[in-house]
C-alpha positions in Angstrom: 33.9 55.3 -45.2 37.1 57.8 -45.6 35.9 61.3 -45.1 37.3 63.8 -48.2 39.6 66.2 -47.2 40.4 69.6 -48.9 43.8 70.6 -49.7 43.5 73.8 -47.5 42.6 71.8 -44.7 46.2 70.4 -44.2 45.6 70.4 -40.2 42.5 68.7 -40.2 43.8 65.9 -42.4 46.6 65.2 -40.0 44.3 64.7 -37.0 41.6 62.8 -38.8 44.8 60.0 -39.9 46.1 60.0 -36.3 42.2 59.2 -35.3 41.7 56.5 -38.0 45.0 55.3 -38.3 45.2 56.2 -41.9 47.5 58.1 -44.0 46.4 61.6 -45.4 44.6 61.2 -48.5 44.7 63.6 -51.8 41.5 64.5 -53.4 42.3 62.2 -56.1 42.1 59.3 -53.9 39.0 60.4 -52.4 37.2 60.0 -55.5 34.4 57.2 -55.4 35.9 53.9 -56.4 34.1 52.0 -59.5 33.2 49.3 -56.7 31.3 51.9 -54.4 29.4 53.5 -57.6 28.2 49.8 -58.6 27.4 49.2 -54.7 25.3 52.5 -54.7 23.7 51.6 -58.0 22.7 48.2 -56.7 21.3 49.6 -53.6 19.2 52.0 -55.6 18.0 49.2 -57.8 17.1 47.2 -54.6 15.1 50.3 -53.0 13.3 50.6 -56.7 12.3 46.9 -56.9 10.9 47.2 -52.9 8.8 50.0 -54.0 7.8 48.0 -57.2 7.0 44.8 -55.1 5.2 47.4 -52.7 2.7 48.5 -55.3 2.2 45.1 -56.4 1.7 43.8 -53.2 -0.8 46.6 -52.4 -2.6 45.9 -55.7 -2.8 42.0 -55.1 -4.4 42.7 -51.7 -7.0 44.8 -53.2 -7.8 42.5 -55.8 -7.8 39.5 -53.0 -10.2 41.2 -51.1 -12.6 42.5 -53.9 -12.7 38.9 -54.9 -14.2 37.8 -51.7 -11.6 34.9 -51.6 -10.4 36.1 -48.0 -14.3 35.8 -46.7 -14.6 32.5 -48.4 -11.5 31.2 -47.0 -12.5 32.4 -43.2 -16.0 30.6 -44.1 -14.4 27.3 -44.8 -12.4 27.5 -41.4 -15.0 28.1 -39.7 -17.2 25.5 -41.2 -14.4 23.2 -40.6 -13.9 24.0 -37.0 -17.4 23.5 -36.4 -17.7 20.1 -38.0 -14.3 19.0 -35.9 -16.1 20.1 -32.7 -19.5 18.5 -33.6 -17.6 15.3 -34.5 -15.6 15.4 -31.2 -18.7 15.8 -29.1 -20.2 12.6 -30.9 -17.5 10.7 -30.0 -17.4 12.1 -26.3 -20.9 11.0 -26.3 -20.5 7.5 -27.6 -17.8 6.8 -25.1 -19.9 7.9 -22.5 -22.6 5.8 -23.4 -20.4 2.6 -23.9 -19.0 3.5 -20.5 -22.4 4.0 -18.6 -23.7 0.7 -20.2 -20.6 -1.4 -19.2 -19.7 -2.4 -22.3 -16.2 -1.1 -22.0 -15.9 -3.2 -18.8 -17.3 -6.2 -20.3 -15.4 -5.9 -23.3 -12.1 -6.0 -20.9 -13.4 -8.7 -18.9 -13.9 -10.9 -22.5 -10.4 -9.9 -23.3 -9.2 -11.0 -20.2 -11.1 -14.6 -20.4 -10.0 -15.1 -23.8 -6.6 -14.6 -22.9 -6.8 -16.9 -20.0 -8.7 -19.6 -22.2 -6.0 -19.2 -25.0 -3.4 -19.6 -22.2 -5.1 -23.2 -21.1 -5.5 -24.2 -24.8 -2.0 -23.6 -25.3 -1.0 -25.5 -22.1 -3.2 -28.5 -23.3 -1.5 -28.5 -27.0 1.8 -28.8 -25.0 0.9 -31.4 -23.0 -0.7 -33.2 -26.1 2.2 -32.7 -28.3 4.4 -34.3 -25.3 2.3 -37.2 -25.0 2.4 -37.8 -28.8 6.1 -37.5 -28.5 6.4 -40.0 -25.9 3.8 -42.5 -27.7 5.5 -42.2 -31.0 7.9 -45.1 -29.9 5.0 -47.2 -29.2 2.8 -46.2 -32.5 6.1 -46.7 -34.5 6.3 -50.2 -33.1 2.5 -50.9 -33.7 3.0 -49.9 -37.3 6.0 -52.0 -38.0 4.3 -55.2 -36.3 1.1 -54.4 -38.7 3.6 -54.3 -41.6 5.2 -57.7 -40.7 1.6 -59.4 -40.4 0.7 -57.8 -43.7 3.6 -59.3 -45.3 3.1 -62.7 -44.0 -0.5 -62.8 -44.6 -1.2 -64.8 -47.7 -3.9 -62.0 -48.8 -3.5 -61.1 -52.3 -2.0 -57.6 -53.2 -5.2 -55.9 -54.0 -6.3 -55.9 -50.4 -7.9 -52.4 -49.5 -7.1 -50.1 -46.6 -10.2 -50.9 -45.1 -9.5 -54.6 -44.9 -6.1 -54.1 -43.6 -7.8 -51.6 -40.8 -10.2 -54.5 -40.0 -7.7 -57.0 -39.5 -5.4 -54.7 -37.6 -8.3 -54.0 -35.1 -9.1 -57.6 -35.0 -5.6 -58.7 -33.8 -5.8 -55.6 -31.3 -3.3 -53.3 -32.9 -3.7 -49.7 -33.8 -3.3 -48.5 -37.2 -1.7 -45.5 -38.6 
């Protein structure tokens, strides 16, 4: 901010300009500019709004305190924290009881046994699938032979599936 100078104080004005690096200013140049006046007015408005909002805040705090809302909120937090504490204790007690009974260990052992049984079952299915794959050509040949026999037979076309299966078993060939 520029310090106002007086025309009678020429030496001080010269010294001030050397120190601040400004040229000497006349009294006309030292009048507050329109921008400075607007800035000052804006600051006054802000200060006034701060005072007004402070008064509203005090009134709000008094109203909240008198309404009992703060006490009710505090009571609600207390009840919620007590309920949370009680629930945590119950869960802890239940977990301790399970551990003491050996249920956790039994569950872990059962899971381990189930995993092993599932692995064995998977291996059995894999072997069975491999055997089916190896036996498929033999089964296919048996089906073709049964089909040829059926075509050669002089039985009527209305022969049932049960009759075909019985004839096939008599001849020793499996049916599909």
